[in-house]
Backbone as a ProteinNet text record, in pm:
[ID]
protein_1_A
[PRIMARY]
MNEYIILLGITCFAAGFIIAFWLKGKMLSQRIKTAEGEASRILEESKRKAETLIK
[TERTIARY]
-9127	-9118.1	-8976.2	-8878.5	-8739.5	-8698	-8755.6	-8724.3	-8773.3	-8887.9	-8942.6	-8853.4	-8798	-8709.1	-8581.8	-8528.7	-8409	-8440.3	-8552.7	-8593.4	-8615.9	-8677.8	-8700.2	-8567	-8473.8	-8341.7	-8268.2	-8273.1	-8207.7	-8273.9	-8406.6	-8480.2	-8446.8	-8443.9	-8409.9	-8266.2	-8176.5	-8037.6	-8027.9	-8097.7	-8095.5	-8156.6	-8268.3	-8331.8	-8239.3	-8174.4	-8079.7	-7962.5	-7913.9	-7803	-7844.1	-7962.5	-8012.3	-8032.7	-8090.5	-8112.6	-7979.1	-7883.3	-7751.4	-7682.4	-7692.1	-7632.1	-7695.9	-7828.3	-7901.2	-7862.9	-7856.7	-7820.2	-7676.9	-7587.4	-7448.2	-7438.9	-7510.2	-7511.9	-7568.6	-7673.9	-7735.7	-7641	-7572.5	-7478.9	-7359.6	-7308.6	-7196.8	-7236.8	-7357.5	-7406.8	-7412.9	-7459.8	-7467.7	-7328.4	-7232.9	-7095.8	-7034.3	-7062.3	-7010.2	-7069.7	-7200	-7264.4	-7206.4	-7182.8	-7124.9	-6983.9	-6904.6	-6767.5	-6766.2	-6857.2	-6864.3	-6903.9	-6997.6	-7037.8	-6923.9	-6850.4	-6735.4	-6627.7	-6604.3	-6503.5	-6542.8	-6669.2	-6711	-6704.3	-6734.8	-6725.6	-6581.2	-6488.8	-6346.8	-6297.9	-6341.4	-6301.4	-6350.8	-6475.4	-6529.7	-6456.6	-6427.7	-6355.6	-6215.5	-6148.1	-6013.4	-6017.5	-6121.5	-6135.3	-6154.4	-6236.5	-6257.9	-6128.8	-6053.4	-5926.5	-5827.1	-5824.3	-5734	-5771.3	-5899.8	-5944.9	-5904.2	-5915.1	-5877.7	-5727.6	-5647.9	-5502.5	-5458.1	-5527.6	-5491.5	-5518	-5624.6	-5660.2	-5571
-2926.5	-3060.9	-3114.7	-3029.6	-3070.5	-3104.4	-3032.5	-3058.7	-3196.6	-3238.1	-3370	-3482	-3462	-3562.9	-3574.8	-3462	-3463.8	-3529.8	-3494.1	-3553.3	-3703.6	-3744.7	-3886.7	-3959.6	-3899	-3958.9	-3976.9	-3875.8	-3883.8	-3990.3	-3996.3	-4096.4	-4237.5	-4258	-4390.5	-4428.4	-4332.6	-4359.3	-4401.5	-4329.6	-4362.4	-4500.1	-4529.5	-4660.5	-4771.4	-4749.7	-4848.1	-4869.5	-4762.9	-4772.8	-4852.5	-4825.5	-4897.2	-5044.9	-5075.3	-5215.4	-5287.2	-5222.8	-5284.1	-5309	-5215.8	-5231.1	-5347.8	-5359.4	-5468.6	-5603.4	-5610	-5735.6	-5776.7	-5680.7	-5711.1	-5769.3	-5711.5	-5763.9	-5903.9	-5927.5	-6060	-6163.1	-6126.8	-6218.8	-6248	-6146.5	-6167.9	-6258.1	-6239.6	-6324.7	-6470	-6492.1	-6627.9	-6688.2	-6609.3	-6659.2	-6696.7	-6617.8	-6647.4	-6777.5	-6795.6	-6919.4	-7039.7	-7026.7	-7136.1	-7168	-7065.6	-7086	-7150.7	-7109.5	-7169.9	-7316.7	-7348.4	-7487.1	-7571.9	-7518.3	-7589.7	-7609.8	-7508.6	-7519.9	-7626.1	-7629.8	-7730.9	-7870.6	-7883.2	-8013	-8061.1	-7971.7	-8007	-8044.6	-7970.9	-7999.2	-8136.5	-8168	-8299	-8411.2	-8389.3	-8490.4	-8513.3	-8406.1	-8420.9	-8489.3	-8463.5	-8532	-8681.8	-8718.7	-8860.6	-8927.4	-8859.9	-8915.6	-8929.5	-8832	-8838.5	-8955.9	-8976.2	-9089.6	-9221.3	-9229.1	-9350.9	-9376	-9272	-9287.3	-9323.2	-9272.5	-9300.1	-9446.9	-9502.3	-9641.6	-9734.1
-10389.4	-10443.2	-10430.2	-10457.5	-10451	-10307.5	-10209.2	-10069.4	-10027.6	-10080.6	-10047.5	-10100.7	-10216.9	-10275.3	-10191.3	-10149.2	-10064.6	-9930.6	-9869.8	-9742.7	-9757.1	-9866.5	-9892.3	-9909.8	-9978.8	-9996.9	-9864.9	-9781.4	-9650.3	-9563.9	-9567.7	-9490.2	-9537	-9666.9	-9721.2	-9687.3	-9691.7	-9654.9	-9508.5	-9421.8	-9278.8	-9253.9	-9320.9	-9304.7	-9354.2	-9465.6	-9517.9	-9424	-9365.7	-9270.6	-9147.7	-9096.4	-8978.3	-9009.3	-9123.7	-9162.2	-9180.2	-9242.9	-9262.8	-9129	-9037.9	-8905.3	-8831.5	-8839	-8773.9	-8834.3	-8967.1	-9033.2	-9000.7	-8994.7	-8961.8	-8821.2	-8728.2	-8591.5	-8585.1	-8660.5	-8662.3	-8723.4	-8830.1	-8895	-8804.3	-8735.6	-8644.4	-8529	-8479.8	-8372.2	-8416.9	-8538.7	-8591.9	-8608.8	-8655	-8672.1	-8537.5	-8435	-8301.4	-8249	-8266.4	-8221.9	-8294.4	-8423.5	-8501.5	-8452.7	-8428	-8380.4	-8242.2	-8154.5	-8021.5	-8030.3	-8117.8	-8137.3	-8189.6	-8284	-8340.4	-8233.9	-8152.3	-8046.4	-7944.8	-7906	-7808.7	-7869.7	-7997.8	-8064.9	-8067.4	-8100.3	-8103.7	-7964	-7863.4	-7726	-7681.7	-7709.7	-7673.3	-7746.4	-7872.5	-7950.5	-7894	-7855.6	-7799.9	-7663.6	-7584.4	-7455.3	-7476.5	-7574.1	-7602.5	-7648.9	-7733.8	-7781.3	-7666.5	-7575.9	-7461.2	-7371.4	-7348.5	-7267.6	-7332.3	-7462.7	-7534.6	-7522.6	-7532.8	-7523.2	-7381.4	-7281.1	-7142.1	-7108.7	-7162	-7132.1	-7199.8
[MASK]
+++++++++++++++++++++++++++++++++++++++++++++++++++++++

């Protein structure tokens, strides 16, 4: 009985580790997409301002 509890604990720990690793990757991916979107928005805005100043 005691071996099953230890095995269950190890299994739950491994599952938790895998889920945490997956969630961290998903969150980092979302942060990268957000940063890329913000960078392109800033770039487009600066291009428009440069065009306005040139004219």
